[in-house]
mmCIF file as Biopython writes it, N, C-alpha, C and O atoms, coordinates in Angstrom:
data_model
#
loop_
_atom_site.group_PDB
_atom_site.id
_atom_site.type_symbol
_atom_site.label_atom_id
_atom_site.label_alt_id
_atom_site.label_comp_id
_atom_site.label_asym_id
_atom_site.label_entity_id
_atom_site.label_seq_id
_atom_site.pdbx_PDB_ins_code
_atom_site.Cartn_x
_atom_site.Cartn_y
_atom_site.Cartn_z
_atom_site.occupancy
_atom_site.B_iso_or_equiv
_atom_site.auth_seq_id
_atom_site.auth_asym_id
_atom_site.pdbx_PDB_model_num
ATOM 1   N N  . MET A ? 1  ? 304.359 112.126 44.037 1.0 0.0 1  A 1 
ATOM 2   C CA . MET A ? 1  ? 306.341 112.637 43.602 1.0 0.0 1  A 1 
ATOM 3   C C  . MET A ? 1  ? 306.946 113.644 45.115 1.0 0.0 1  A 1 
ATOM 4   O O  . MET A ? 1  ? 306.268 114.354 45.857 1.0 0.0 1  A 1 
ATOM 5   N N  . GLY A ? 2  ? 308.461 113.348 45.166 1.0 0.0 2  A 1 
ATOM 6   C CA . GLY A ? 2  ? 308.750 113.069 45.603 1.0 0.0 2  A 1 
ATOM 7   C C  . GLY A ? 2  ? 310.209 114.452 44.923 1.0 0.0 2  A 1 
ATOM 8   O O  . GLY A ? 2  ? 310.771 114.567 43.834 1.0 0.0 2  A 1 
ATOM 9   N N  . MET A ? 3  ? 310.303 115.178 46.140 1.0 0.0 3  A 1 
ATOM 10  C CA . MET A ? 3  ? 311.047 116.788 45.357 1.0 0.0 3  A 1 
ATOM 11  C C  . MET A ? 3  ? 311.956 116.551 44.273 1.0 0.0 3  A 1 
ATOM 12  O O  . MET A ? 3  ? 312.349 117.409 43.484 1.0 0.0 3  A 1 
ATOM 13  N N  . PHE A ? 4  ? 312.385 114.871 44.284 1.0 0.0 4  A 1 
ATOM 14  C CA . PHE A ? 4  ? 313.704 115.214 43.669 1.0 0.0 4  A 1 
ATOM 15  C C  . PHE A ? 4  ? 312.912 114.578 41.967 1.0 0.0 4  A 1 
ATOM 16  O O  . PHE A ? 4  ? 313.553 114.573 40.915 1.0 0.0 4  A 1 
ATOM 17  N N  . ASP A ? 5  ? 311.102 113.990 42.117 1.0 0.0 5  A 1 
ATOM 18  C CA . ASP A ? 5  ? 310.969 113.809 41.044 1.0 0.0 5  A 1 
ATOM 19  C C  . ASP A ? 5  ? 310.322 114.950 40.327 1.0 0.0 5  A 1 
ATOM 20  O O  . ASP A ? 5  ? 310.148 114.881 39.111 1.0 0.0 5  A 1 
ATOM 21  N N  . PHE A ? 6  ? 309.757 116.570 41.400 1.0 0.0 6  A 1 
ATOM 22  C CA . PHE A ? 6  ? 309.413 117.432 40.514 1.0 0.0 6  A 1 
ATOM 23  C C  . PHE A ? 6  ? 310.359 118.400 39.536 1.0 0.0 6  A 1 
ATOM 24  O O  . PHE A ? 6  ? 310.314 118.830 38.384 1.0 0.0 6  A 1 
ATOM 25  N N  . VAL A ? 7  ? 311.426 118.501 40.934 1.0 0.0 7  A 1 
ATOM 26  C CA . VAL A ? 7  ? 312.931 119.361 40.129 1.0 0.0 7  A 1 
ATOM 27  C C  . VAL A ? 7  ? 313.038 118.548 38.822 1.0 0.0 7  A 1 
ATOM 28  O O  . VAL A ? 7  ? 314.071 118.897 38.251 1.0 0.0 7  A 1 
ATOM 29  N N  . LYS A ? 8  ? 312.537 117.829 38.291 1.0 0.0 8  A 1 
ATOM 30  C CA . LYS A ? 8  ? 313.375 116.660 37.324 1.0 0.0 8  A 1 
ATOM 31  C C  . LYS A ? 8  ? 312.430 117.129 36.136 1.0 0.0 8  A 1 
ATOM 32  O O  . LYS A ? 8  ? 312.777 117.544 35.030 1.0 0.0 8  A 1 
ATOM 33  N N  . GLY A ? 9  ? 311.046 116.947 36.682 1.0 0.0 9  A 1 
ATOM 34  C CA . GLY A ? 9  ? 310.097 117.368 35.700 1.0 0.0 9  A 1 
ATOM 35  C C  . GLY A ? 9  ? 309.798 119.155 35.064 1.0 0.0 9  A 1 
ATOM 36  O O  . GLY A ? 9  ? 309.212 119.614 34.083 1.0 0.0 9  A 1 
ATOM 37  N N  . VAL A ? 10 ? 310.609 119.797 36.312 1.0 0.0 10 A 1 
ATOM 38  C CA . VAL A ? 10 ? 310.383 121.295 36.227 1.0 0.0 10 A 1 
ATOM 39  C C  . VAL A ? 10 ? 311.330 121.295 34.767 1.0 0.0 10 A 1 
ATOM 40  O O  . VAL A ? 10 ? 310.772 121.583 33.708 1.0 0.0 10 A 1 
ATOM 41  N N  . GLY A ? 11 ? 313.354 120.819 34.815 1.0 0.0 11 A 1 
ATOM 42  C CA . GLY A ? 11 ? 314.159 120.681 34.293 1.0 0.0 11 A 1 
ATOM 43  C C  . GLY A ? 11 ? 314.213 119.922 32.847 1.0 0.0 11 A 1 
ATOM 44  O O  . GLY A ? 11 ? 315.177 119.724 32.107 1.0 0.0 11 A 1 
ATOM 45  N N  . LYS A ? 12 ? 312.983 119.606 32.720 1.0 0.0 12 A 1 
ATOM 46  C CA . LYS A ? 12 ? 312.436 118.971 31.891 1.0 0.0 12 A 1 
ATOM 47  C C  . LYS A ? 12 ? 311.478 119.806 30.882 1.0 0.0 12 A 1 
ATOM 48  O O  . LYS A ? 12 ? 311.645 119.819 29.662 1.0 0.0 12 A 1 
ATOM 49  N N  . LYS A ? 13 ? 310.523 120.449 31.518 1.0 0.0 13 A 1 
ATOM 50  C CA . LYS A ? 13 ? 309.421 121.264 30.618 1.0 0.0 13 A 1 
ATOM 51  C C  . LYS A ? 13 ? 310.805 122.495 30.041 1.0 0.0 13 A 1 
ATOM 52  O O  . LYS A ? 13 ? 310.491 123.414 29.284 1.0 0.0 13 A 1 
ATOM 53  N N  . LEU A ? 14 ? 312.198 122.333 30.498 1.0 0.0 14 A 1 
ATOM 54  C CA . LEU A ? 14 ? 312.961 124.025 31.109 1.0 0.0 14 A 1 
ATOM 55  C C  . LEU A ? 14 ? 313.530 123.838 29.471 1.0 0.0 14 A 1 
ATOM 56  O O  . LEU A ? 14 ? 313.547 124.585 28.493 1.0 0.0 14 A 1 
ATOM 57  N N  . GLY A ? 15 ? 313.926 122.598 29.700 1.0 0.0 15 A 1 
ATOM 58  C CA . GLY A ? 15 ? 314.923 121.538 27.906 1.0 0.0 15 A 1 
ATOM 59  C C  . GLY A ? 15 ? 315.962 121.573 29.235 1.0 0.0 15 A 1 
ATOM 60  O O  . GLY A ? 15 ? 316.883 122.388 29.187 1.0 0.0 15 A 1 
ATOM 61  N N  . PHE A ? 16 ? 315.884 121.055 29.941 1.0 0.0 16 A 1 
ATOM 62  C CA . PHE A ? 16 ? 317.727 121.103 31.195 1.0 0.0 16 A 1 
ATOM 63  C C  . PHE A ? 16 ? 318.073 119.425 31.569 1.0 0.0 16 A 1 
ATOM 64  O O  . PHE A ? 16 ? 317.850 118.793 32.602 1.0 0.0 16 A 1 
ATOM 65  N N  . GLY A ? 17 ? 318.789 118.955 30.108 1.0 0.0 17 A 1 
ATOM 66  C CA . GLY A ? 17 ? 318.931 117.492 31.222 1.0 0.0 17 A 1 
ATOM 67  C C  . GLY A ? 17 ? 318.154 116.385 29.876 1.0 0.0 17 A 1 
ATOM 68  O O  . GLY A ? 17 ? 318.174 115.171 29.677 1.0 0.0 17 A 1 
ATOM 69  N N  . ASP A ? 18 ? 317.862 116.925 29.553 1.0 0.0 18 A 1 
ATOM 70  C CA . ASP A ? 18 ? 316.508 116.493 27.801 1.0 0.0 18 A 1 
ATOM 71  C C  . ASP A ? 18 ? 317.573 115.132 27.721 1.0 0.0 18 A 1 
ATOM 72  O O  . ASP A ? 18 ? 316.778 114.203 27.864 1.0 0.0 18 A 1 
ATOM 73  N N  . ASP A ? 19 ? 318.636 114.653 27.603 1.0 0.0 19 A 1 
ATOM 74  C CA . ASP A ? 19 ? 319.550 113.632 27.501 1.0 0.0 19 A 1 
ATOM 75  C C  . ASP A ? 19 ? 318.848 112.229 27.204 1.0 0.0 19 A 1 
ATOM 76  O O  . ASP A ? 19 ? 319.360 111.351 26.511 1.0 0.0 19 A 1 
ATOM 77  N N  . GLU A ? 20 ? 317.924 112.165 27.666 1.0 0.0 20 A 1 
ATOM 78  C CA . GLU A ? 20 ? 316.443 110.907 26.985 1.0 0.0 20 A 1 
ATOM 79  C C  . GLU A ? 20 ? 316.193 111.389 25.656 1.0 0.0 20 A 1 
ATOM 80  O O  . GLU A ? 20 ? 316.094 112.565 25.305 1.0 0.0 20 A 1 
ATOM 81  N N  . PRO A ? 21 ? 316.073 110.013 24.726 1.0 0.0 21 A 1 
ATOM 82  C CA . PRO A ? 21 ? 316.549 110.114 23.401 1.0 0.0 21 A 1 
ATOM 83  C C  . PRO A ? 21 ? 313.935 109.924 23.399 1.0 0.0 21 A 1 
ATOM 84  O O  . PRO A ? 21 ? 313.046 109.489 24.131 1.0 0.0 21 A 1 
ATOM 85  N N  . GLU A ? 22 ? 314.128 110.792 21.713 1.0 0.0 22 A 1 
ATOM 86  C CA . GLU A ? 22 ? 313.176 111.001 21.820 1.0 0.0 22 A 1 
ATOM 87  C C  . GLU A ? 22 ? 311.578 109.957 22.339 1.0 0.0 22 A 1 
ATOM 88  O O  . GLU A ? 22 ? 311.044 110.046 21.233 1.0 0.0 22 A 1 
ATOM 89  N N  . PRO A ? 23 ? 310.644 109.191 23.102 1.0 0.0 23 A 1 
ATOM 90  C CA . PRO A ? 23 ? 310.389 108.052 22.618 1.0 0.0 23 A 1 
ATOM 91  C C  . PRO A ? 23 ? 309.668 107.479 20.984 1.0 0.0 23 A 1 
ATOM 92  O O  . PRO A ? 23 ? 309.592 108.230 20.012 1.0 0.0 23 A 1 
ATOM 93  N N  . THR A ? 24 ? 309.320 106.409 20.979 1.0 0.0 24 A 1 
ATOM 94  C CA . THR A ? 24 ? 308.817 106.099 19.705 1.0 0.0 24 A 1 
ATOM 95  C C  . THR A ? 24 ? 307.488 105.610 19.838 1.0 0.0 24 A 1 
ATOM 96  O O  . THR A ? 24 ? 307.216 105.974 20.983 1.0 0.0 24 A 1 
ATOM 97  N N  . ALA A ? 25 ? 306.340 104.932 19.335 1.0 0.0 25 A 1 
ATOM 98  C CA . ALA A ? 25 ? 305.284 104.503 18.923 1.0 0.0 25 A 1 
ATOM 99  C C  . ALA A ? 25 ? 304.945 103.634 20.386 1.0 0.0 25 A 1 
ATOM 100 O O  . ALA A ? 25 ? 304.083 103.777 21.253 1.0 0.0 25 A 1 
ATOM 101 N N  . ASP A ? 26 ? 306.272 102.498 20.164 1.0 0.0 26 A 1 
ATOM 102 C CA . ASP A ? 26 ? 306.293 100.827 20.481 1.0 0.0 26 A 1 
ATOM 103 C C  . ASP A ? 26 ? 306.031 101.262 22.570 1.0 0.0 26 A 1 
ATOM 104 O O  . ASP A ? 26 ? 305.269 100.845 23.443 1.0 0.0 26 A 1 
ATOM 105 N N  . THR A ? 27 ? 307.359 102.460 22.500 1.0 0.0 27 A 1 
ATOM 106 C CA . THR A ? 27 ? 307.707 102.667 23.825 1.0 0.0 27 A 1 
ATOM 107 C C  . THR A ? 27 ? 306.251 103.889 24.460 1.0 0.0 27 A 1 
ATOM 108 O O  . THR A ? 27 ? 306.341 104.328 25.607 1.0 0.0 27 A 1 
ATOM 109 N N  . LEU A ? 28 ? 305.145 104.254 23.646 1.0 0.0 28 A 1 
ATOM 110 C CA . LEU A ? 28 ? 304.178 104.831 23.665 1.0 0.0 28 A 1 
ATOM 111 C C  . LEU A ? 28 ? 303.813 103.923 24.117 1.0 0.0 28 A 1 
ATOM 112 O O  . LEU A ? 28 ? 304.050 103.647 25.292 1.0 0.0 28 A 1 
ATOM 113 N N  . LYS A ? 29 ? 303.001 103.041 23.192 1.0 0.0 29 A 1 
ATOM 114 C CA . LYS A ? 29 ? 302.377 101.961 23.464 1.0 0.0 29 A 1 
ATOM 115 C C  . LYS A ? 29 ? 301.779 101.166 24.634 1.0 0.0 29 A 1 
ATOM 116 O O  . LYS A ? 29 ? 300.655 100.942 25.083 1.0 0.0 29 A 1 
ATOM 117 N N  . ARG A ? 30 ? 303.500 100.729 25.022 1.0 0.0 30 A 1 
ATOM 118 C CA . ARG A ? 30 ? 303.725 99.885  26.508 1.0 0.0 30 A 1 
ATOM 119 C C  . ARG A ? 30 ? 302.935 100.661 27.779 1.0 0.0 30 A 1 
ATOM 120 O O  . ARG A ? 30 ? 302.112 100.242 28.594 1.0 0.0 30 A 1 
ATOM 121 N N  . GLY A ? 31 ? 303.762 102.413 27.512 1.0 0.0 31 A 1 
ATOM 122 C CA . GLY A ? 31 ? 303.880 102.227 28.228 1.0 0.0 31 A 1 
ATOM 123 C C  . GLY A ? 31 ? 301.716 102.786 28.621 1.0 0.0 31 A 1 
ATOM 124 O O  . GLY A ? 31 ? 301.293 103.012 29.755 1.0 0.0 31 A 1 
ATOM 125 N N  . LEU A ? 32 ? 300.957 102.842 27.494 1.0 0.0 32 A 1 
ATOM 126 C CA . LEU A ? 32 ? 300.209 103.377 27.807 1.0 0.0 32 A 1 
ATOM 127 C C  . LEU A ? 32 ? 299.321 101.909 28.048 1.0 0.0 32 A 1 
ATOM 128 O O  . LEU A ? 32 ? 298.354 101.963 28.808 1.0 0.0 32 A 1 
ATOM 129 N N  . ASP A ? 33 ? 299.742 100.344 27.253 1.0 0.0 33 A 1 
ATOM 130 C CA . ASP A ? 33 ? 299.749 99.387  28.145 1.0 0.0 33 A 1 
ATOM 131 C C  . ASP A ? 33 ? 299.505 99.089  28.921 1.0 0.0 33 A 1 
ATOM 132 O O  . ASP A ? 33 ? 298.624 98.240  29.050 1.0 0.0 33 A 1 
ATOM 133 N N  . SER A ? 34 ? 300.641 100.024 30.638 1.0 0.0 34 A 1 
ATOM 134 C CA . SER A ? 34 ? 300.851 99.286  31.350 1.0 0.0 34 A 1 
ATOM 135 C C  . SER A ? 34 ? 300.233 99.842  32.345 1.0 0.0 34 A 1 
ATOM 136 O O  . SER A ? 34 ? 300.525 99.787  33.540 1.0 0.0 34 A 1 
ATOM 137 N N  . HIS A ? 35 ? 299.233 100.466 31.751 1.0 0.0 35 A 1 
ATOM 138 C CA . HIS A ? 35 ? 297.940 100.779 33.161 1.0 0.0 35 A 1 
ATOM 139 C C  . HIS A ? 35 ? 296.693 100.205 33.060 1.0 0.0 35 A 1 
ATOM 140 O O  . HIS A ? 35 ? 295.686 100.765 33.491 1.0 0.0 35 A 1 
ATOM 141 N N  . ALA A ? 36 ? 296.685 99.042  32.479 1.0 0.0 36 A 1 
ATOM 142 C CA . ALA A ? 36 ? 294.979 98.374  32.041 1.0 0.0 36 A 1 
ATOM 143 C C  . ALA A ? 36 ? 294.482 99.221  31.955 1.0 0.0 36 A 1 
ATOM 144 O O  . ALA A ? 36 ? 293.934 99.843  32.865 1.0 0.0 36 A 1 
ATOM 145 N N  . LEU A ? 37 ? 294.536 99.516  30.708 1.0 0.0 37 A 1 
ATOM 146 C CA . LEU A ? 37 ? 293.412 100.376 30.156 1.0 0.0 37 A 1 
ATOM 147 C C  . LEU A ? 37 ? 292.316 99.619  28.713 1.0 0.0 37 A 1 
ATOM 148 O O  . LEU A ? 37 ? 291.838 100.284 27.795 1.0 0.0 37 A 1 
ATOM 149 N N  . ARG A ? 38 ? 292.257 99.076  28.783 1.0 0.0 38 A 1 
ATOM 150 C CA . ARG A ? 38 ? 292.020 98.206  27.599 1.0 0.0 38 A 1 
ATOM 151 C C  . ARG A ? 38 ? 292.044 98.650  26.261 1.0 0.0 38 A 1 
ATOM 152 O O  . ARG A ? 38 ? 291.112 98.822  25.476 1.0 0.0 38 A 1 
ATOM 153 N N  . THR A ? 39 ? 293.364 98.824  26.115 1.0 0.0 39 A 1 
ATOM 154 C CA . THR A ? 39 ? 293.804 99.476  25.127 1.0 0.0 39 A 1 
ATOM 155 C C  . THR A ? 39 ? 294.525 98.736  24.090 1.0 0.0 39 A 1 
ATOM 156 O O  . THR A ? 39 ? 295.449 99.119  23.372 1.0 0.0 39 A 1 
ATOM 157 N N  . ASN A ? 40 ? 293.786 97.326  24.160 1.0 0.0 40 A 1 
ATOM 158 C CA . ASN A ? 40 ? 294.896 96.213  22.997 1.0 0.0 40 A 1 
ATOM 159 C C  . ASN A ? 40 ? 294.364 96.742  21.526 1.0 0.0 40 A 1 
ATOM 160 O O  . ASN A ? 40 ? 295.004 96.511  20.500 1.0 0.0 40 A 1 
ATOM 161 N N  . ASN A ? 41 ? 293.086 97.500  21.536 1.0 0.0 41 A 1 
ATOM 162 C CA . ASN A ? 41 ? 292.869 97.743  19.640 1.0 0.0 41 A 1 
ATOM 163 C C  . ASN A ? 41 ? 293.743 99.668  19.102 1.0 0.0 41 A 1 
ATOM 164 O O  . ASN A ? 41 ? 293.667 100.400 18.114 1.0 0.0 41 A 1 
ATOM 165 N N  . VAL A ? 42 ? 294.597 99.724  20.675 1.0 0.0 42 A 1 
ATOM 166 C CA . VAL A ? 42 ? 294.808 101.029 20.171 1.0 0.0 42 A 1 
ATOM 167 C C  . VAL A ? 42 ? 296.018 101.170 19.536 1.0 0.0 42 A 1 
ATOM 168 O O  . VAL A ? 42 ? 297.036 100.588 19.910 1.0 0.0 42 A 1 
ATOM 169 N N  . GLU A ? 43 ? 295.936 102.240 18.178 1.0 0.0 43 A 1 
ATOM 170 C CA . GLU A ? 43 ? 297.225 102.614 17.657 1.0 0.0 43 A 1 
ATOM 171 C C  . GLU A ? 43 ? 297.773 104.122 17.877 1.0 0.0 43 A 1 
ATOM 172 O O  . GLU A ? 43 ? 297.210 105.212 17.774 1.0 0.0 43 A 1 
ATOM 173 N N  . VAL A ? 44 ? 299.354 103.678 18.290 1.0 0.0 44 A 1 
ATOM 174 C CA . VAL A ? 44 ? 299.974 105.228 17.907 1.0 0.0 44 A 1 
ATOM 175 C C  . VAL A ? 44 ? 301.176 105.080 17.208 1.0 0.0 44 A 1 
ATOM 176 O O  . VAL A ? 44 ? 302.100 104.274 17.318 1.0 0.0 44 A 1 
ATOM 177 N N  . VAL A ? 45 ? 300.886 106.409 16.168 1.0 0.0 45 A 1 
ATOM 178 C CA . VAL A ? 45 ? 301.788 106.757 16.025 1.0 0.0 45 A 1 
ATOM 179 C C  . VAL A ? 45 ? 302.398 108.215 15.900 1.0 0.0 45 A 1 
ATOM 180 O O  . VAL A ? 45 ? 301.868 109.309 15.703 1.0 0.0 45 A 1 
ATOM 181 N N  . VAL A ? 46 ? 303.564 107.863 16.066 1.0 0.0 46 A 1 
ATOM 182 C CA . VAL A ? 46 ? 304.589 109.565 15.863 1.0 0.0 46 A 1 
ATOM 183 C C  . VAL A ? 46 ? 304.709 109.680 14.745 1.0 0.0 46 A 1 
ATOM 184 O O  . VAL A ? 46 ? 305.045 108.788 13.966 1.0 0.0 46 A 1 
ATOM 185 N N  . LYS A ? 47 ? 304.277 111.565 14.310 1.0 0.0 47 A 1 
ATOM 186 C CA . LYS A ? 47 ? 304.687 112.259 13.804 1.0 0.0 47 A 1 
ATOM 187 C C  . LYS A ? 47 ? 305.691 113.504 14.539 1.0 0.0 47 A 1 
ATOM 188 O O  . LYS A ? 47 ? 305.689 114.172 15.573 1.0 0.0 47 A 1 
ATOM 189 N N  . GLY A ? 48 ? 306.139 113.419 13.878 1.0 0.0 48 A 1 
ATOM 190 C CA . GLY A ? 48 ? 307.839 114.799 14.742 1.0 0.0 48 A 1 
ATOM 191 C C  . GLY A ? 48 ? 307.224 115.087 15.586 1.0 0.0 48 A 1 
ATOM 192 O O  . GLY A ? 48 ? 306.321 114.272 15.396 1.0 0.0 48 A 1 
ATOM 193 N N  . ASP A ? 49 ? 306.936 115.598 16.417 1.0 0.0 49 A 1 
ATOM 194 C CA . ASP A ? 49 ? 306.960 115.436 18.227 1.0 0.0 49 A 1 
ATOM 195 C C  . ASP A ? 49 ? 306.024 115.104 18.673 1.0 0.0 49 A 1 
ATOM 196 O O  . ASP A ? 49 ? 305.983 114.940 19.892 1.0 0.0 49 A 1 
ATOM 197 N N  . THR A ? 50 ? 304.595 114.804 17.664 1.0 0.0 50 A 1 
ATOM 198 C CA . THR A ? 50 ? 303.525 114.265 18.376 1.0 0.0 50 A 1 
ATOM 199 C C  . THR A ? 50 ? 302.802 113.271 18.244 1.0 0.0 50 A 1 
ATOM 200 O O  . THR A ? 50 ? 302.869 112.640 17.189 1.0 0.0 50 A 1 
ATOM 201 N N  . ALA A ? 51 ? 301.950 112.880 19.241 1.0 0.0 51 A 1 
ATOM 202 C CA . ALA A ? 51 ? 301.615 111.389 18.892 1.0 0.0 51 A 1 
ATOM 203 C C  . ALA A ? 51 ? 300.264 111.112 19.123 1.0 0.0 51 A 1 
ATOM 204 O O  . ALA A ? 51 ? 299.380 111.843 19.570 1.0 0.0 51 A 1 
ATOM 205 N N  . VAL A ? 52 ? 300.242 110.281 18.860 1.0 0.0 52 A 1 
ATOM 206 C CA . VAL A ? 52 ? 298.294 110.585 17.548 1.0 0.0 52 A 1 
ATOM 207 C C  . VAL A ? 52 ? 298.112 108.674 18.371 1.0 0.0 52 A 1 
ATOM 208 O O  . VAL A ? 52 ? 297.125 107.984 18.118 1.0 0.0 52 A 1 
#
């Protein structure tokens, strides 16, 4: 992780620069699948600001 990534992450946690849209269930599922963890049968549901 570079310095820029660190600062960007801290800024998001503090509420600055939050111009990215909220992740959808499909986006989260694709991210999970990208790690090759055999998550083919995992279902992702977003309820408010919580992913289940």
